[in-house]
C-alpha positions as CSV (number, residue, x, y, z in Angstrom):
1,M,-0.1,0.1,0.4
2,I,2.5,2.6,1.4
3,R,5.9,2.7,2.5
4,K,6.1,3.3,6.1
5,R,8.7,6.1,6.8
6,T,7.4,8.2,4.0
7,L,3.5,8.0,5.6
8,V,4.7,9.1,9.1
9,A,7.2,11.9,7.9
10,I,5.2,13.0,5.1
11,V,1.7,13.3,6.7
12,A,3.1,14.6,9.6
13,G,4.7,17.2,7.4
14,V,0.8,18.0,5.9
15,G,-0.8,18.2,9.2
16,T,2.2,20.8,10.3
17,A,1.1,22.7,7.6
18,S,-2.6,22.5,8.1
19,L,-2.5,23.1,11.9
20,T,-1.3,26.8,13.0
21,A,-2.0,26.4,16.9
22,G,1.5,26.7,18.9
23,G,3.6,23.6,19.8
24,T,1.7,21.7,16.9
25,R,4.9,20.6,15.0
26,E,6.4,19.2,18.0
27,M,3.2,16.9,18.8
28,L,3.0,15.8,15.1
29,R,6.7,15.2,14.9
30,R,6.4,13.2,18.6
31,Q,3.6,11.2,17.4
32,A,6.1,10.5,14.1
33,A,8.1,8.9,16.2
34,V,5.8,6.9,18.2
35,A,4.4,5.4,15.2
36,R,8.0,4.3,13.8
37,R,8.1,2.5,17.4
38,R,4.9,0.8,16.9
39,I,5.5,-0.6,13.1
40,G,6.3,-4.2,13.1
41,K,9.1,-5.6,10.9
42,D,9.8,-4.7,7.2
43,L,8.3,-6.9,4.2
44,G,10.6,-5.7,1.6
45,E,9.5,-4.6,-2.1
46,V,9.5,-7.9,-3.4
47,A,5.7,-9.3,-3.5
48,P,4.9,-12.9,-4.4
49,D,5.2,-13.5,-7.9
50,A,1.1,-14.5,-8.7
51,S,1.7,-14.2,-12.8
52,R,0.7,-17.9,-14.3
53,T,-2.2,-19.5,-15.8
54,W,-4.6,-20.5,-13.1
55,R,-6.9,-23.6,-13.5
56,K,-5.6,-24.4,-16.6
57,S,-7.8,-27.7,-17.2
58,Y,-10.8,-25.2,-17.6
59,G,-9.7,-23.8,-20.9
60,D,-10.8,-20.9,-23.0
61,R,-8.6,-18.4,-21.2
62,L,-9.1,-15.4,-20.0
63,E,-6.3,-12.5,-19.6
64,L,-6.1,-10.7,-16.2
65,V,-3.8,-7.8,-15.4
66,L,-3.0,-6.1,-12.1
67,L,-1.9,-2.2,-12.2
68,G,-1.0,-0.1,-9.2
69,D,0.8,-0.1,-5.9
70,S,2.2,-2.9,-3.5
71,I,-1.5,-3.9,-2.6
72,A,-2.3,-4.3,-6.5
73,A,1.5,-6.2,-6.4
74,G,0.3,-8.4,-3.3
75,L,2.9,-7.6,-1.0
76,G,2.1,-8.9,2.8
77,A,1.0,-12.1,1.6
78,E,3.7,-15.1,2.1
79,R,2.3,-17.2,-0.9
80,P,1.0,-16.2,-4.7
81,K,-2.2,-17.9,-4.5
82,D,-2.8,-15.3,-1.1
83,T,-2.3,-12.1,-3.3
84,L,-4.4,-10.0,-4.7
85,G,-4.0,-10.9,-8.1
86,G,-4.1,-15.0,-6.9
87,R,-7.2,-14.5,-5.2
88,L,-8.8,-12.8,-8.0
89,A,-7.8,-14.8,-10.7
90,R,-9.0,-18.2,-8.6
91,G,-12.0,-16.2,-8.0
92,L,-12.8,-15.6,-11.4
93,A,-11.9,-19.0,-12.1
94,K,-14.5,-20.6,-10.4
95,E,-17.2,-18.3,-11.1
96,L,-16.6,-18.3,-14.8
97,Q,-15.4,-21.9,-15.4
98,R,-12.2,-20.3,-17.6
99,S,-8.8,-20.4,-17.0
100,V,-7.7,-17.5,-15.9
101,R,-3.9,-16.0,-16.9
102,L,-3.0,-13.5,-14.7
103,R,-0.3,-10.3,-15.5
104,T,1.3,-8.7,-12.6
105,A,2.4,-4.7,-13.8
106,A,2.0,-3.3,-10.2
107,V,5.1,-2.0,-8.5
108,V,5.7,-1.9,-5.0
109,G,5.4,1.7,-3.8
110,S,4.4,3.3,-7.0
111,E,2.3,6.3,-7.3
112,S,-0.3,6.8,-9.9
113,A,2.2,8.3,-12.4
114,A,3.8,5.0,-12.6
115,L,0.7,3.9,-14.2
116,A,2.1,4.6,-17.6
117,A,5.0,2.5,-17.5
118,Q,3.4,-0.4,-16.5
119,I,1.1,-0.3,-19.1
120,G,4.1,0.0,-21.1
121,S,6.0,-2.7,-19.7
122,L,3.2,-4.9,-21.3
123,P,4.1,-6.6,-24.6
124,E,2.7,-4.6,-27.1
125,R,0.2,-6.9,-28.8
126,Y,-0.8,-7.8,-25.3
127,R,-4.8,-7.7,-25.3
128,P,-6.5,-8.3,-21.5
129,D,-9.8,-8.9,-21.3
130,I,-10.0,-7.0,-17.8
131,A,-7.8,-4.7,-16.1
132,V,-7.7,-3.9,-12.4
133,V,-6.1,-1.0,-11.3
134,V,-5.4,0.0,-7.3
135,V,-3.4,2.9,-6.3
136,G,-3.5,6.1,-4.2
137,G,-1.7,5.6,-1.1
138,N,1.4,6.7,-2.2
139,D,0.2,9.5,-3.7
140,V,-1.3,10.5,-0.5
141,T,1.8,10.1,1.3
142,H,3.7,12.2,-1.0
143,R,1.3,14.8,-1.5
144,V,0.8,14.6,-5.0
145,P,-2.7,17.3,-5.9
146,V,-5.7,15.0,-6.6
147,A,-6.1,16.6,-10.0
148,T,-2.5,15.3,-11.0
149,S,-3.1,11.6,-9.8
150,V,-6.5,11.8,-11.4
151,R,-5.3,12.4,-14.7
152,H,-2.6,10.0,-14.7
153,L,-5.7,7.3,-13.8
154,E,-7.4,8.7,-16.4
155,D,-4.4,8.1,-18.9
156,A,-4.4,4.7,-17.9
157,I,-8.0,3.9,-18.4
158,V,-7.9,5.2,-21.7
159,A,-5.0,3.0,-22.5
160,L,-6.2,0.0,-21.2
161,R,-9.4,0.4,-22.9
162,T,-7.7,1.3,-26.2
163,R,-6.0,-2.4,-25.9
164,G,-9.6,-3.9,-25.5
165,A,-10.0,-4.2,-21.6
166,E,-12.6,-3.6,-19.1
167,V,-11.6,-1.7,-16.0
168,V,-11.9,-1.7,-12.7
169,V,-10.9,0.6,-10.1
170,G,-10.2,-0.1,-6.8
171,T,-10.2,3.1,-4.9
172,C,-7.5,4.1,-2.5
173,P,-7.9,3.0,0.8
174,D,-8.9,4.7,3.9
175,L,-5.6,5.2,5.7
176,G,-7.2,5.9,8.8
177,A,-7.2,2.2,9.6
178,L,-3.3,2.3,9.8
179,R,-3.8,2.2,13.8
180,P,-0.1,2.5,14.2
181,V,-0.1,6.0,13.2
182,P,-1.8,7.9,16.1
183,Q,-3.9,10.9,16.2
184,P,-3.9,13.5,14.5
185,L,-1.8,11.9,12.2
186,R,-4.5,9.3,11.5
187,S,-7.7,11.4,10.9
188,L,-5.3,13.4,8.6
189,G,-4.7,10.8,6.0
190,S,-8.1,9.3,6.3
191,R,-9.5,12.7,5.0
192,M,-6.9,12.8,2.5
193,S,-7.4,9.3,1.2
194,R,-11.1,9.8,1.2
195,Q,-10.7,12.5,-0.6
196,L,-8.8,11.1,-3.2
197,A,-11.1,7.8,-3.6
198,T,-13.9,9.8,-4.3
199,A,-12.1,11.7,-7.2
200,Q,-10.8,8.4,-8.8
201,A,-14.3,7.0,-8.7
202,A,-16.0,9.9,-10.3
203,A,-12.7,9.7,-12.9
204,A,-13.1,6.1,-13.4
205,V,-16.9,5.9,-14.1
206,R,-16.7,8.9,-16.5
207,N,-13.7,7.3,-18.8
208,G,-15.9,4.0,-19.4
209,A,-14.4,2.0,-15.8
210,H,-15.6,0.4,-12.7
211,A,-15.1,1.8,-9.7
212,V,-15.4,-0.1,-6.2
213,S,-15.1,2.2,-2.9
214,L,-12.7,-0.1,-1.0
215,A,-13.2,2.5,1.9
216,H,-16.8,1.4,2.1
217,V,-16.7,-2.1,0.7
218,V,-13.8,-3.6,2.6
219,G,-12.5,-0.7,5.0
220,P,-15.0,-2.0,7.7
221,F,-13.3,-5.5,8.1
222,F,-9.6,-3.6,8.3
223,I,-10.7,-1.4,10.9
224,T,-12.6,-4.0,13.3
225,N,-10.2,-7.0,12.8
226,P,-6.6,-5.3,12.5
227,D,-5.2,-8.4,14.1
228,E,-6.5,-10.4,11.5
229,M,-6.5,-8.0,8.5
230,F,-3.3,-7.0,8.3
231,S,-0.1,-8.3,8.2
232,L,3.3,-8.3,10.3
233,D,4.5,-4.7,9.2
234,R,0.7,-3.4,10.4
235,F,0.5,-1.7,6.9
236,H,-0.1,-4.0,4.3
237,P,-2.9,-6.7,3.8
238,S,-2.4,-10.2,5.3
239,A,-3.5,-13.2,3.6
240,L,-7.4,-12.8,5.1
241,G,-6.8,-9.3,4.1
242,Y,-6.6,-9.9,0.5
243,K,-9.1,-12.5,0.2
244,R,-11.5,-9.9,2.0
245,T,-10.6,-7.4,-0.7
246,A,-10.7,-10.0,-3.9
247,T,-14.2,-10.7,-2.5
248,A,-14.9,-6.9,-2.3
249,L,-13.8,-6.3,-5.9
250,L,-14.9,-9.6,-7.4
251,P,-18.8,-8.3,-8.0
252,S,-17.3,-5.5,-10.2
253,L,-15.4,-7.8,-12.6
254,L,-18.1,-10.0,-13.3
255,T,-20.1,-6.7,-14.1
256,A,-17.7,-5.6,-16.4
257,L,-17.9,-8.8,-17.9
258,G,-21.1,-9.1,-18.5
259,E,-21.8,-12.0,-15.9
260,R,-23.8,-9.8,-13.3
261,D,-26.3,-7.2,-14.3
262,A,-26.1,-4.9,-11.6
263,P,-23.2,-3.8,-9.2
264,P,-23.5,-4.4,-5.4
265,F,-23.4,-1.3,-2.4
266,G,-20.1,0.7,-3.0
267,H,-19.5,-0.5,-6.4
268,H,-20.0,2.1,-9.6
269,A,-20.7,1.0,-13.3
270,P,-19.5,3.3,-16.4
271,R,-21.7,6.0,-17.2
272,S,-21.5,5.0,-20.4
273,V,-22.9,1.8,-19.5
274,E,-25.8,2.8,-16.7
275,P,-26.6,6.4,-16.0
276,G,-26.3,6.1,-12.4
277,P,-24.7,3.4,-9.9
278,E,-27.6,0.7,-9.0
279,V,-27.1,0.6,-5.1
280,V,-27.9,-3.2,-4.0
281,E,-27.1,-4.5,-0.2
282,V,-23.3,-6.4,-1.0
283,D,-23.7,-10.0,0.4
284,P,-20.6,-9.9,2.9
285,G,-20.3,-13.9,3.0
286,T,-19.9,-14.1,-0.8
287,D,-16.2,-15.5,-0.7
288,V,-12.9,-16.3,-3.4
């Protein structure tokens, strides 16, 4: 999702700039130090490689590509099958009874500006059936203007759709779920991440992509069950966290592929397809 040192240092800077009361700078500096002490061991920069064909025996192969940051890459999972890509590939294969070839172009630590290079890394003739983009946490912690982040996302959506892909965007997660970060840093991160997520969803649907509000659809699980949902570093999802996130995204993938008529709550269909997102209660028991 994000780099820990960047969060505590840069969000502190944002908080200091936005608050003017005497002593605020020193308070935030101390809170950043507290956050560093609370953070668990570093997971490094390399996620398990899940790029392969899943359920080969099914045939009628579907092409799936993941782009974005460390959540899309799967950092925090110990096995390829537990990454976000592995979970989505297996979930699609089960639902569609088709094999799924997964390509993971996502790179740990990426901001939205890196999406163009990730798309450029794909073979020129590669034509994915569906692309999933999860990005934004690093934009928030690096104080990238929302308009700039959204422009890069829009360019990526257009490029992917030009290749013939349906696109699903998982919007920026709520950084307020990061318990090792004390208040008011956590509240500031939450506010900024939600602002970016709202802008991402609007940009996605107006450019023909589906959007999933991760803060609404899966965020509550991370807030109420942090020990189970986060990995050892307490910042990136655990295997269970990725399982829940994949479960949250899957309905929009199926809708984008024409296998479901209406997206559930927290999912938004493209304006070119639907005049507005239909709101239906999501079944939290659906599993991948």
